[in-house]
HTML snippet that shows the backbone in 3Dmol.js (N, CA, C, O; Angstrom):
<script src="https://3Dmol.org/build/3Dmol-min.js"></script>
<div id="view" style="width:600px;height:400px;position:relative"></div>
<script>
const pdb = `
ATOM      1  N   UNK A   1     -10.504   8.112 -14.958  1.00  0.00           N
ATOM      2  CA  UNK A   1     -10.324   7.895 -13.152  1.00  0.00           C
ATOM      3  C   UNK A   1      -9.562   8.762 -12.834  1.00  0.00           C
ATOM      4  O   UNK A   1     -10.037   9.562 -12.028  1.00  0.00           O
ATOM      5  N   UNK A   2      -7.966   9.035 -13.320  1.00  0.00           N
ATOM      6  CA  UNK A   2      -7.221  10.018 -12.976  1.00  0.00           C
ATOM      7  C   UNK A   2      -7.660  11.358 -12.991  1.00  0.00           C
ATOM      8  O   UNK A   2      -7.344  12.020 -12.002  1.00  0.00           O
ATOM      9  N   UNK A   3      -8.261  11.874 -13.804  1.00  0.00           N
ATOM     10  CA  UNK A   3      -8.629  13.045 -13.845  1.00  0.00           C
ATOM     11  C   UNK A   3      -9.718  13.285 -12.833  1.00  0.00           C
ATOM     12  O   UNK A   3      -9.846  14.422 -12.379  1.00  0.00           O
ATOM     13  N   UNK A   4     -10.592  12.216 -12.399  1.00  0.00           N
ATOM     14  CA  UNK A   4     -11.663  12.335 -11.496  1.00  0.00           C
ATOM     15  C   UNK A   4     -10.834  12.456  -9.872  1.00  0.00           C
ATOM     16  O   UNK A   4     -11.145  13.222  -8.960  1.00  0.00           O
ATOM     17  N   UNK A   5     -10.004  11.703  -9.884  1.00  0.00           N
ATOM     18  CA  UNK A   5      -9.094  11.785  -8.614  1.00  0.00           C
ATOM     19  C   UNK A   5      -8.505  13.101  -8.317  1.00  0.00           C
ATOM     20  O   UNK A   5      -8.302  13.388  -7.137  1.00  0.00           O
ATOM     21  N   UNK A   6      -8.176  14.020  -9.351  1.00  0.00           N
ATOM     22  CA  UNK A   6      -7.538  15.137  -9.195  1.00  0.00           C
ATOM     23  C   UNK A   6      -8.548  16.225  -9.081  1.00  0.00           C
ATOM     24  O   UNK A   6      -8.206  17.407  -9.068  1.00  0.00           O
ATOM     25  N   UNK A   7      -9.642  15.885  -9.007  1.00  0.00           N
ATOM     26  CA  UNK A   7     -10.772  16.825  -8.855  1.00  0.00           C
ATOM     27  C   UNK A   7     -10.995  17.333  -7.316  1.00  0.00           C
ATOM     28  O   UNK A   7     -11.653  18.340  -7.055  1.00  0.00           O
ATOM     29  N   UNK A   8     -10.389  16.541  -6.368  1.00  0.00           N
ATOM     30  CA  UNK A   8     -10.472  16.896  -5.226  1.00  0.00           C
ATOM     31  C   UNK A   8      -9.494  17.886  -4.614  1.00  0.00           C
ATOM     32  O   UNK A   8      -9.625  18.573  -3.601  1.00  0.00           O
ATOM     33  N   UNK A   9      -8.423  17.791  -5.522  1.00  0.00           N
ATOM     34  CA  UNK A   9      -7.229  18.575  -5.411  1.00  0.00           C
ATOM     35  C   UNK A   9      -7.509  20.158  -5.702  1.00  0.00           C
ATOM     36  O   UNK A   9      -7.148  21.067  -4.954  1.00  0.00           O
ATOM     37  N   UNK A  10      -8.126  20.294  -6.766  1.00  0.00           N
ATOM     38  CA  UNK A  10      -8.506  21.459  -7.109  1.00  0.00           C
ATOM     39  C   UNK A  10      -9.996  22.155  -6.642  1.00  0.00           C
ATOM     40  O   UNK A  10     -10.279  23.342  -6.800  1.00  0.00           O
ATOM     41  N   UNK A  11     -10.757  21.259  -6.112  1.00  0.00           N
ATOM     42  CA  UNK A  11     -12.005  21.986  -5.770  1.00  0.00           C
ATOM     43  C   UNK A  11     -12.264  21.851  -4.474  1.00  0.00           C
ATOM     44  O   UNK A  11     -12.414  20.717  -4.020  1.00  0.00           O
ATOM     45  N   UNK A  12     -12.359  22.924  -3.689  1.00  0.00           N
ATOM     46  CA  UNK A  12     -12.280  22.977  -2.391  1.00  0.00           C
ATOM     47  C   UNK A  12     -13.265  22.317  -1.466  1.00  0.00           C
ATOM     48  O   UNK A  12     -12.852  21.879  -0.392  1.00  0.00           O
ATOM     49  N   UNK A  13     -14.496  22.213  -1.783  1.00  0.00           N
ATOM     50  CA  UNK A  13     -15.763  21.688  -1.007  1.00  0.00           C
ATOM     51  C   UNK A  13     -15.855  19.921  -1.663  1.00  0.00           C
ATOM     52  O   UNK A  13     -16.774  19.148  -1.392  1.00  0.00           O
ATOM     53  N   UNK A  14     -15.000  19.688  -2.299  1.00  0.00           N
ATOM     54  CA  UNK A  14     -15.007  18.132  -2.698  1.00  0.00           C
ATOM     55  C   UNK A  14     -13.718  17.640  -2.624  1.00  0.00           C
ATOM     56  O   UNK A  14     -13.143  17.545  -3.708  1.00  0.00           O
ATOM     57  N   UNK A  15     -13.113  17.302  -1.643  1.00  0.00           N
ATOM     58  CA  UNK A  15     -11.788  16.791  -1.273  1.00  0.00           C
ATOM     59  C   UNK A  15     -11.825  15.484  -1.222  1.00  0.00           C
ATOM     60  O   UNK A  15     -12.051  14.939  -0.142  1.00  0.00           O
ATOM     61  N   UNK A  16     -11.580  14.632  -2.543  1.00  0.00           N
ATOM     62  CA  UNK A  16     -11.598  13.231  -2.603  1.00  0.00           C
ATOM     63  C   UNK A  16     -10.487  12.590  -1.773  1.00  0.00           C
ATOM     64  O   UNK A  16     -10.644  11.522  -1.181  1.00  0.00           O
ATOM     65  N   UNK A  17      -9.373  13.291  -1.761  1.00  0.00           N
ATOM     66  CA  UNK A  17      -7.962  12.701  -1.421  1.00  0.00           C
ATOM     67  C   UNK A  17      -7.920  12.555   0.132  1.00  0.00           C
ATOM     68  O   UNK A  17      -7.014  11.969   0.725  1.00  0.00           O
ATOM     69  N   UNK A  18      -9.134  13.225   0.808  1.00  0.00           N
ATOM     70  CA  UNK A  18      -8.934  13.387   2.391  1.00  0.00           C
ATOM     71  C   UNK A  18      -8.828  11.984   3.188  1.00  0.00           C
ATOM     72  O   UNK A  18      -8.068  11.781   4.134  1.00  0.00           O
ATOM     73  N   UNK A  19      -9.659  11.131   2.675  1.00  0.00           N
ATOM     74  CA  UNK A  19      -9.741   9.569   3.317  1.00  0.00           C
ATOM     75  C   UNK A  19      -8.455   9.083   3.510  1.00  0.00           C
ATOM     76  O   UNK A  19      -8.089   8.647   4.602  1.00  0.00           O
ATOM     77  N   UNK A  20      -7.655   9.133   2.406  1.00  0.00           N
ATOM     78  CA  UNK A  20      -6.382   8.559   2.174  1.00  0.00           C
ATOM     79  C   UNK A  20      -5.541   9.023   3.545  1.00  0.00           C
ATOM     80  O   UNK A  20      -4.950   8.197   4.241  1.00  0.00           O
ATOM     81  N   UNK A  21      -5.562  10.217   3.790  1.00  0.00           N
ATOM     82  CA  UNK A  21      -4.654  10.929   4.713  1.00  0.00           C
ATOM     83  C   UNK A  21      -4.994  10.163   6.097  1.00  0.00           C
ATOM     84  O   UNK A  21      -4.094   9.754   6.831  1.00  0.00           O
ATOM     85  N   UNK A  22      -6.482   9.990   6.419  1.00  0.00           N
ATOM     86  CA  UNK A  22      -6.615   9.330   7.756  1.00  0.00           C
ATOM     87  C   UNK A  22      -6.102   8.035   7.775  1.00  0.00           C
ATOM     88  O   UNK A  22      -5.790   7.631   8.895  1.00  0.00           O
ATOM     89  N   UNK A  23      -5.910   7.188   6.732  1.00  0.00           N
ATOM     90  CA  UNK A  23      -5.645   5.905   6.528  1.00  0.00           C
ATOM     91  C   UNK A  23      -3.990   5.749   6.843  1.00  0.00           C
ATOM     92  O   UNK A  23      -3.483   4.720   7.289  1.00  0.00           O
ATOM     93  N   UNK A  24      -3.285   6.940   6.528  1.00  0.00           N
ATOM     94  CA  UNK A  24      -1.892   6.597   6.506  1.00  0.00           C
ATOM     95  C   UNK A  24      -1.308   7.859   7.590  1.00  0.00           C
ATOM     96  O   UNK A  24      -0.108   8.121   7.511  1.00  0.00           O
ATOM     97  N   UNK A  25      -1.943   8.432   8.338  1.00  0.00           N
ATOM     98  CA  UNK A  25      -1.435   9.425   9.319  1.00  0.00           C
ATOM     99  C   UNK A  25      -1.538   8.580  10.744  1.00  0.00           C
ATOM    100  O   UNK A  25      -2.682   8.150  10.891  1.00  0.00           O
ATOM    101  N   UNK A  26      -0.678   8.240  11.794  1.00  0.00           N
ATOM    102  CA  UNK A  26      -0.859   7.669  12.743  1.00  0.00           C
ATOM    103  C   UNK A  26      -1.456   8.532  13.989  1.00  0.00           C
ATOM    104  O   UNK A  26      -1.921   8.038  15.016  1.00  0.00           O
ATOM    105  N   UNK A  27      -1.376   9.599  13.762  1.00  0.00           N
ATOM    106  CA  UNK A  27      -1.869  10.789  14.840  1.00  0.00           C
ATOM    107  C   UNK A  27      -3.610  10.353  14.804  1.00  0.00           C
ATOM    108  O   UNK A  27      -4.229  10.400  15.867  1.00  0.00           O
ATOM    109  N   UNK A  28      -4.108  10.062  13.908  1.00  0.00           N
ATOM    110  CA  UNK A  28      -5.529   9.959  13.578  1.00  0.00           C
ATOM    111  C   UNK A  28      -5.691   8.550  14.288  1.00  0.00           C
ATOM    112  O   UNK A  28      -6.673   8.371  15.008  1.00  0.00           O
ATOM    113  N   UNK A  29      -4.915   7.718  14.136  1.00  0.00           N
ATOM    114  CA  UNK A  29      -4.895   6.111  14.657  1.00  0.00           C
ATOM    115  C   UNK A  29      -4.709   6.250  16.252  1.00  0.00           C
ATOM    116  O   UNK A  29      -5.123   5.357  16.991  1.00  0.00           O
ATOM    117  N   UNK A  30      -4.113   7.324  16.723  1.00  0.00           N
ATOM    118  CA  UNK A  30      -3.641   7.153  18.375  1.00  0.00           C
ATOM    119  C   UNK A  30      -2.473   6.508  18.301  1.00  0.00           C
ATOM    120  O   UNK A  30      -2.139   5.907  19.323  1.00  0.00           O
ATOM    121  N   UNK A  31      -1.705   6.460  17.310  1.00  0.00           N
ATOM    122  CA  UNK A  31      -0.443   5.650  17.381  1.00  0.00           C
ATOM    123  C   UNK A  31       0.966   6.680  17.279  1.00  0.00           C
ATOM    124  O   UNK A  31       0.869   7.655  16.534  1.00  0.00           O
ATOM    125  N   UNK A  32       1.796   6.537  17.758  1.00  0.00           N
ATOM    126  CA  UNK A  32       3.019   6.711  17.264  1.00  0.00           C
ATOM    127  C   UNK A  32       3.878   6.382  16.059  1.00  0.00           C
ATOM    128  O   UNK A  32       3.685   5.302  15.500  1.00  0.00           O
ATOM    129  N   UNK A  33       4.864   7.260  15.578  1.00  0.00           N
ATOM    130  CA  UNK A  33       5.148   6.486  14.242  1.00  0.00           C
ATOM    131  C   UNK A  33       5.945   5.310  14.323  1.00  0.00           C
ATOM    132  O   UNK A  33       6.048   4.487  13.413  1.00  0.00           O
ATOM    133  N   UNK A  34       6.591   5.239  15.594  1.00  0.00           N
ATOM    134  CA  UNK A  34       7.387   3.743  15.803  1.00  0.00           C
ATOM    135  C   UNK A  34       6.229   2.822  15.487  1.00  0.00           C
ATOM    136  O   UNK A  34       6.347   1.991  14.586  1.00  0.00           O
ATOM    137  N   UNK A  35       5.191   2.926  16.143  1.00  0.00           N
ATOM    138  CA  UNK A  35       4.146   1.876  16.494  1.00  0.00           C
ATOM    139  C   UNK A  35       3.536   1.504  15.161  1.00  0.00           C
ATOM    140  O   UNK A  35       3.222   0.384  14.759  1.00  0.00           O
ATOM    141  N   UNK A  36       3.412   2.909  14.443  1.00  0.00           N
ATOM    142  CA  UNK A  36       2.721   2.803  13.269  1.00  0.00           C
ATOM    143  C   UNK A  36       3.636   1.794  12.010  1.00  0.00           C
ATOM    144  O   UNK A  36       3.155   0.993  11.209  1.00  0.00           O
ATOM    145  N   UNK A  37       4.805   2.111  12.169  1.00  0.00           N
ATOM    146  CA  UNK A  37       6.074   1.334  11.125  1.00  0.00           C
ATOM    147  C   UNK A  37       5.728  -0.064  11.483  1.00  0.00           C
ATOM    148  O   UNK A  37       5.251  -0.834  10.650  1.00  0.00           O
ATOM    149  N   UNK A  38       5.963  -0.400  12.711  1.00  0.00           N
ATOM    150  CA  UNK A  38       6.065  -1.818  13.444  1.00  0.00           C
ATOM    151  C   UNK A  38       4.919  -2.342  12.911  1.00  0.00           C
ATOM    152  O   UNK A  38       5.102  -3.372  12.263  1.00  0.00           O
ATOM    153  N   UNK A  39       3.387  -1.807  13.014  1.00  0.00           N
ATOM    154  CA  UNK A  39       2.266  -2.568  12.480  1.00  0.00           C
ATOM    155  C   UNK A  39       2.154  -2.568  11.061  1.00  0.00           C
ATOM    156  O   UNK A  39       1.455  -3.327  10.391  1.00  0.00           O
ATOM    157  N   UNK A  40       2.824  -1.747  10.695  1.00  0.00           N
ATOM    158  CA  UNK A  40       2.746  -1.887   8.672  1.00  0.00           C
ATOM    159  C   UNK A  40       3.590  -2.802   8.231  1.00  0.00           C
ATOM    160  O   UNK A  40       3.481  -3.420   7.172  1.00  0.00           O
ATOM    161  N   UNK A  41       4.572  -2.919   9.152  1.00  0.00           N
ATOM    162  CA  UNK A  41       5.690  -4.114   8.778  1.00  0.00           C
ATOM    163  C   UNK A  41       5.134  -5.290   9.110  1.00  0.00           C
ATOM    164  O   UNK A  41       5.023  -6.253   8.351  1.00  0.00           O
ATOM    165  N   UNK A  42       4.733  -5.226  10.381  1.00  0.00           N
ATOM    166  CA  UNK A  42       3.732  -7.008  10.553  1.00  0.00           C
ATOM    167  C   UNK A  42       2.738  -7.303   9.700  1.00  0.00           C
ATOM    168  O   UNK A  42       2.632  -8.457   9.286  1.00  0.00           O
ATOM    169  N   UNK A  43       1.882  -6.338   9.316  1.00  0.00           N
ATOM    170  CA  UNK A  43       0.940  -6.847   7.968  1.00  0.00           C
ATOM    171  C   UNK A  43       1.581  -6.910   6.953  1.00  0.00           C
ATOM    172  O   UNK A  43       1.003  -7.657   6.164  1.00  0.00           O
ATOM    173  N   UNK A  44       2.653  -6.437   6.480  1.00  0.00           N
ATOM    174  CA  UNK A  44       3.271  -6.855   5.053  1.00  0.00           C
ATOM    175  C   UNK A  44       4.264  -8.352   5.304  1.00  0.00           C
ATOM    176  O   UNK A  44       4.826  -8.894   4.352  1.00  0.00           O
ATOM    177  N   UNK A  45       4.341  -8.796   6.489  1.00  0.00           N
ATOM    178  CA  UNK A  45       5.389  -9.732   6.685  1.00  0.00           C
ATOM    179  C   UNK A  45       4.600 -10.992   5.916  1.00  0.00           C
ATOM    180  O   UNK A  45       5.282 -11.653   5.133  1.00  0.00           O
ATOM    181  N   UNK A  46       3.434 -11.294   6.069  1.00  0.00           N
ATOM    182  CA  UNK A  46       2.635 -12.503   5.536  1.00  0.00           C
ATOM    183  C   UNK A  46       2.724 -12.692   4.133  1.00  0.00           C
ATOM    184  O   UNK A  46       2.711 -13.850   3.715  1.00  0.00           O
ATOM    185  N   UNK A  47       2.830 -11.574   3.195  1.00  0.00           N
ATOM    186  CA  UNK A  47       2.973 -11.339   1.589  1.00  0.00           C
ATOM    187  C   UNK A  47       4.402 -11.658   1.612  1.00  0.00           C
ATOM    188  O   UNK A  47       4.797 -12.592   0.914  1.00  0.00           O
ATOM    189  N   UNK A  48       5.156 -11.048   2.274  1.00  0.00           N
ATOM    190  CA  UNK A  48       6.668 -11.242   2.080  1.00  0.00           C
ATOM    191  C   UNK A  48       7.073 -12.748   2.089  1.00  0.00           C
ATOM    192  O   UNK A  48       7.917 -13.186   1.307  1.00  0.00           O
ATOM    193  N   UNK A  49       6.353 -13.613   3.127  1.00  0.00           N
ATOM    194  CA  UNK A  49       6.573 -14.885   3.174  1.00  0.00           C
ATOM    195  C   UNK A  49       5.864 -15.688   2.100  1.00  0.00           C
ATOM    196  O   UNK A  49       6.427 -16.625   1.534  1.00  0.00           O
ATOM    197  N   UNK A  50       4.790 -15.362   1.862  1.00  0.00           N
ATOM    198  CA  UNK A  50       4.247 -16.090   0.395  1.00  0.00           C
ATOM    199  C   UNK A  50       5.139 -16.093  -0.764  1.00  0.00           C
ATOM    200  O   UNK A  50       5.467 -17.124  -1.351  1.00  0.00           O
ATOM    201  N   UNK A  51       5.642 -14.547  -1.180  1.00  0.00           N
ATOM    202  CA  UNK A  51       6.524 -14.816  -2.207  1.00  0.00           C
ATOM    203  C   UNK A  51       7.675 -15.605  -1.943  1.00  0.00           C
ATOM    204  O   UNK A  51       8.046 -16.310  -2.882  1.00  0.00           O
ATOM    205  N   UNK A  52       8.544 -15.671  -0.536  1.00  0.00           N
ATOM    206  CA  UNK A  52       9.535 -16.479  -0.581  1.00  0.00           C
ATOM    207  C   UNK A  52       9.140 -17.701  -0.795  1.00  0.00           C
ATOM    208  O   UNK A  52       9.745 -18.289  -1.692  1.00  0.00           O
ATOM    209  N   UNK A  53       8.266 -18.303  -0.223  1.00  0.00           N
ATOM    210  CA  UNK A  53       7.577 -19.719  -0.440  1.00  0.00           C
ATOM    211  C   UNK A  53       7.443 -19.824  -1.884  1.00  0.00           C
ATOM    212  O   UNK A  53       7.982 -20.847  -2.308  1.00  0.00           O
ATOM    213  N   UNK A  54       6.904 -19.104  -2.777  1.00  0.00           N
ATOM    214  CA  UNK A  54       6.529 -19.142  -4.159  1.00  0.00           C
ATOM    215  C   UNK A  54       7.605 -18.783  -5.270  1.00  0.00           C
ATOM    216  O   UNK A  54       7.345 -18.710  -6.471  1.00  0.00           O
ATOM    217  N   UNK A  55       9.234 -18.506  -4.520  1.00  0.00           N
ATOM    218  CA  UNK A  55      10.414 -18.087  -5.295  1.00  0.00           C
ATOM    219  C   UNK A  55      10.293 -19.238  -6.459  1.00  0.00           C
ATOM    220  O   UNK A  55       9.895 -18.877  -7.567  1.00  0.00           O
ATOM    221  N   UNK A  56      10.562 -20.353  -6.279  1.00  0.00           N
ATOM    222  CA  UNK A  56      10.882 -21.304  -7.413  1.00  0.00           C
ATOM    223  C   UNK A  56       9.811 -20.984  -8.327  1.00  0.00           C
ATOM    224  O   UNK A  56      10.154 -20.471  -9.392  1.00  0.00           O
ATOM    225  N   UNK A  57       8.503 -21.198  -8.111  1.00  0.00           N
ATOM    226  CA  UNK A  57       7.387 -20.975  -9.094  1.00  0.00           C
ATOM    227  C   UNK A  57       7.655 -19.603 -10.001  1.00  0.00           C
ATOM    228  O   UNK A  57       7.450 -19.379 -11.194  1.00  0.00           O
ATOM    229  N   UNK A  58       8.103 -18.926  -9.123  1.00  0.00           N
ATOM    230  CA  UNK A  58       8.096 -17.592  -9.780  1.00  0.00           C
ATOM    231  C   UNK A  58       9.487 -17.629 -10.772  1.00  0.00           C
ATOM    232  O   UNK A  58       9.474 -17.193 -11.923  1.00  0.00           O
ATOM    233  N   UNK A  59      10.306 -18.036 -10.327  1.00  0.00           N
ATOM    234  CA  UNK A  59      11.502 -18.062 -11.189  1.00  0.00           C
ATOM    235  C   UNK A  59      11.173 -18.929 -12.519  1.00  0.00           C
ATOM    236  O   UNK A  59      11.500 -18.481 -13.618  1.00  0.00           O
ATOM    237  N   UNK A  60      10.563 -20.096 -12.403  1.00  0.00           N
ATOM    238  CA  UNK A  60       9.767 -20.827 -13.191  1.00  0.00           C
ATOM    239  C   UNK A  60       9.308 -20.191 -14.163  1.00  0.00           C
ATOM    240  O   UNK A  60       9.866 -20.140 -15.259  1.00  0.00           O
ATOM    241  N   UNK A  61       8.204 -19.614 -13.866  1.00  0.00           N
ATOM    242  CA  UNK A  61       7.357 -18.505 -14.673  1.00  0.00           C
ATOM    243  C   UNK A  61       8.349 -17.498 -15.740  1.00  0.00           C
ATOM    244  O   UNK A  61       8.258 -17.201 -16.931  1.00  0.00           O
ATOM    245  N   UNK A  62       9.309 -17.161 -14.655  1.00  0.00           N
ATOM    246  CA  UNK A  62       9.776 -15.924 -15.553  1.00  0.00           C
ATOM    247  C   UNK A  62      10.743 -16.391 -16.439  1.00  0.00           C
ATOM    248  O   UNK A  62      10.946 -15.752 -17.471  1.00  0.00           O
ATOM    249  N   UNK A  63      11.578 -17.737 -16.122  1.00  0.00           N
ATOM    250  CA  UNK A  63      12.057 -18.347 -17.523  1.00  0.00           C
ATOM    251  C   UNK A  63      11.182 -18.731 -18.634  1.00  0.00           C
ATOM    252  O   UNK A  63      11.391 -18.543 -19.833  1.00  0.00           O
ATOM    253  N   UNK A  64      10.166 -19.297 -18.074  1.00  0.00           N
ATOM    254  CA  UNK A  64       9.199 -19.463 -19.210  1.00  0.00           C
ATOM    255  C   UNK A  64       8.984 -18.650 -20.261  1.00  0.00           C
ATOM    256  O   UNK A  64       8.934 -18.968 -21.449  1.00  0.00           O
ATOM    257  N   UNK A  65       8.819 -17.241 -19.613  1.00  0.00           N
ATOM    258  CA  UNK A  65       8.218 -16.145 -20.468  1.00  0.00           C
ATOM    259  C   UNK A  65       9.501 -15.570 -21.144  1.00  0.00           C
ATOM    260  O   UNK A  65       9.383 -14.842 -22.130  1.00  0.00           O
ATOM    261  N   UNK A  66      10.557 -15.841 -20.700  1.00  0.00           N
ATOM    262  CA  UNK A  66      11.683 -14.997 -21.587  1.00  0.00           C
ATOM    263  C   UNK A  66      12.030 -16.253 -22.692  1.00  0.00           C
ATOM    264  O   UNK A  66      12.727 -15.981 -23.669  1.00  0.00           O
ATOM    265  N   UNK A  67      11.590 -17.435 -22.523  1.00  0.00           N
ATOM    266  CA  UNK A  67      12.192 -18.186 -23.474  1.00  0.00           C
ATOM    267  C   UNK A  67      10.952 -18.378 -24.714  1.00  0.00           C
ATOM    268  O   UNK A  67      11.192 -19.025 -25.733  1.00  0.00           O
TER     269      UNK A  67
END
`;
const viewer = $3Dmol.createViewer("view");
viewer.addModel(pdb, "pdb");
viewer.setStyle({}, {cartoon: {color: "spectrum"}});
viewer.zoomTo();
viewer.render();
</script>
């Protein structure tokens, strides 16, 4: 799959990497950079909260895997 993803880089009529650019460039979304980063941060917050609530479970799993 890695070689297939590189095909777009070297073949001009088949640019596979192009859709990723639209999702990560705020000008295509009509946003400023500050708004884009604030939006990205707010989208990441639930995942960070989930890890914070499961931190004891994660520590237990880590201790069990090292012993």
